[in-house]
N, C-alpha and C positions, 0 to 999 in steps of 0.2 A: 819659921816665921810665916811661910806661905800656907802651911797647913792651918796655923792659928788664924790667919786672915779668912780662910775659907770657912772654918768652923763658925767664925763670928758673922759671916754673911748669909749663911743658910738657916732655914727655920729649925727650931729645936727638934721637931719630930723627925727630921732627916739626919740629924747628927748620929743617932743610933744606927741608921741604915748604912752609914759609911765608916763607922768606928773601926771596922776590921781592916780598912785600907791604910797602908803605911806611908805612902808618898803623896805629895801634892798633885803629881801628874795623874795618879790613879783616881784620886778624889775628883779632879777636874773632868776626867773622861766619864766617870760615873754620873756626875751632875749633868754633863752635856747630853748623854744618852737619855737620861730621865727627862730633861727639858724638851728634847725632840719628841719623845712620846707624848708629853703633855700637850705640845703644840698640835700634834696630829689629832689628838682627841678633841681639842678646841676647834680645829678646822672642821672635823666631822660634825660636831655639835652645831656649828654655825651653818653648815650646809643643811642640816635637818631643820633648823629654825627658818632658814630662807624658804625651804620647800613648804613648811607649814604656813608661812606668811602668804606665799603665792596661792595656796589652795584654799585659803579662808574664804568663806562665803556666808553671808547672813541668811538665816532661815526665815521663811515667810512669817512665822509667828514669834520669832526670837526678839526679845526686847533690845532696843538699840544700845542701851547702857551695857548689856551683857556682851554684845558683839564688839563694841568699842573697847571693852576691857580686854578681850582676847587679843586685839591688835596691840594694845599698849603693853600687855604682858610679854608678847613675843619680842617687841622692840626693847623692853627692859632686859630680858634674858640675853639678847644679842649684845647689848651694850656692856653687860657684865663680862662677856667674852672678848671684848675689844672690837666688836663689829657694830657699825652704826646703821640703823634704819631711820633715816632722817624724816622729819615731819612732812616733807613734800611727798615722799613715798607713802607715808601713812594716810595722808589726806586723799591721795589718788586711789589708794587701795579701798578706803572706806566708801568713797563715792562710786567706785566702780563695782562694788560687790554687794550693794544693798538690794532688796527686792524691788519689783516693778512699781510698788505703791509709792516709792520715793522718786520716781522718774521725773516728775514735774519740778520738785525742789532741786534735784541734782542738775537738771538742765539749766535752771535759773542761776545756780551757783557757778556752774562752769561758764555761763555766758557773761555774768556781770561781776564776778569776783576774780581776783588774782590768786590762783591756786599756788603759785610759787611763794607767796607771802602769807598765805593763810595757815594758821596753826591748826593742829589736829583737834584741839579742844573747841576751837571756833567752828570747825566743820561739824563736830558732834552737836554743838549747841544749835546750829541752824537746822539740822535734821530733826532734833528733838522738838523744836518749835513747830515743825510741820507735822510731826508724829502725833502729838497730843490731840489736836482737833480731829485728826483722822480716827483715833481710837474712839472719841465721843460719837462720831457719825456712825461707826460700825456698831456700837452698842445700841444706838437709837434704832438702827435698821433691824437688828436682830430681835429687839424686844417685841414689836408687834407680830413678827413672824412666829415667834415661839408661842405668843398668846393665842394667835389664830389657830395654830396647829393643835394647841391643847383644848381649845373650846370647840372649834369646828362649827359648821352650820347646822341649823336645826334638822334638816332632812338627812344630812350626812351623819349626824350624831345618832339619829334614829336607826339608821342602817347598822351602825356599829353596835348599838345595843341589841338589835335583833340578831346580828351574827353571833354576839357573845352568848345570847340565850340559846341559840341553836346548838352551840358547842357545849352546853352544860351536860354534866353527867346525869343520865336519866335512870341509872340503875336502882335508885331508891325512890323514884317517882311512882306513885300508885294511881292507876286509872280508876275513877269512881264509877265508870260504866261497866267494866268487866272485872274490877277489883284485882287486876294483875299488875306487876311491876314492869317498868321499862319504857313507859310512854305516857303522854298526856291523854286526856279524854278526847280531845279533838283529833288525835292521831290513832285512835283505837281501831285496829284492823277488824276485830269482831263486830264492832258497831257498824263499820262500813259494809261488812258482809250481810248483816241483818237488814240494813237499809236497801241493799240490792235485792235481797230475797223479797222484801215487802213490796218493792216496786214491781218485781216480776209477778208476784201473786196478784197484785192489783191490776196489772196489765192483762193477765189471763182471765180474771173475773170480768173485766170490762169488755173484752173482745167479743164474747157471744152476744152481749147486749147491743153492742154497736152493729153486729152483723144482723141481728134480728130486726133492729130498727130500720136498717137499710133495706132489707127484703120487704118489710111491711110497707115502706114508702113506695117501692116499685110496684107492689100489688095494687095499691090504691090508685096509682097513676094509670094502670092498665084498665081498671074498672071505669 
């Protein structure tokens, strides 16, 4: 009769695991050992959830709904294991782990609200009411900056265009002065050499004339 009562009390998937046992005492001892093992696994899992809960921290760009969902999920898993993370702990965890941009609303909530009576969803709702206008302000501030960075000022834009032109590949550029590839006409080295030679020749041609004129003027002064 004791064996029959044990068979009726345990889940069906466990009946096959103890079917080879012949006495009620053996069945009871096997169930007790198995139950102790399950309890230890549950305790270890609860400790892991507690550690995860304490280490939670909201990222600077993480949506509030996503972060609040992480807190609720851990609380739900702990509840399934018979461990309770009450709403008071959840509320304090939420307010104490949000980024610095929420510091004003958190200070106001802690000063004027009773955290011992506040529900987790109410705390999330108050933070969301503060988060939405903040998102709008950030978008408005980023818009003009991006526009200005793209357009630039007239002078700055000119320099950028000049720099881009200087970095162009000149291997296929043909100089119309020397008919060679690799440079523009205003950068032609042969043309610069010709100009220097012309200036030198002109200087050499002009020097005797200037010397003659100077000597002639001195002769006239002596006369």
